[in-house]
C-alpha positions, 0 to 999 in steps of 0.5 A: 500500500502506497499511502502518504500520511500528512499531519499538522503539529496540532493534530499530532499533539491532539493524538499524543494527548489521547495515546498517540494512535489514530485509527482510520476505517475506510468505507468505499461507496458508489454514487451517481457521480462515481466512487466515494471513500468515507473515512471514520477516524478515532483515537479510541481503540476499536475492538477489531484492532488486529484487522488494521495495518500500520501506516508510516507517519512522522510523530504519529501512529496511524492504523488503517482498515480498508481496501488498500488498493482503493484507499486514498493516495494521501491521508491528511490530518488537520488541526482539531476543530471545536468539539475536540475532533480533528479533521482527516481527508484524503487526496482521492475522495473522502473525509473523516474526523477522529473523536 
């Protein structure tokens, strides 16, 4: 899987304060305009952690679950927004936010 992970300093700090691991679950869908990938992200440990694969990311541990070939090319974690959620987006399609 060739997926680049880009994180802001604020997103790394957010994740570090919650254990330092971000779990990303990818959901592929088809729509009238074509394929769409939605990303659910969380810092809470899911019960199926054994199904996730690690992605290399500087200063952050990212665990990914989804179709590796159909997944995003670039996974970007932005600064946390109000409500304590950090935005995540991919360069292909899809968005998500860690809780």
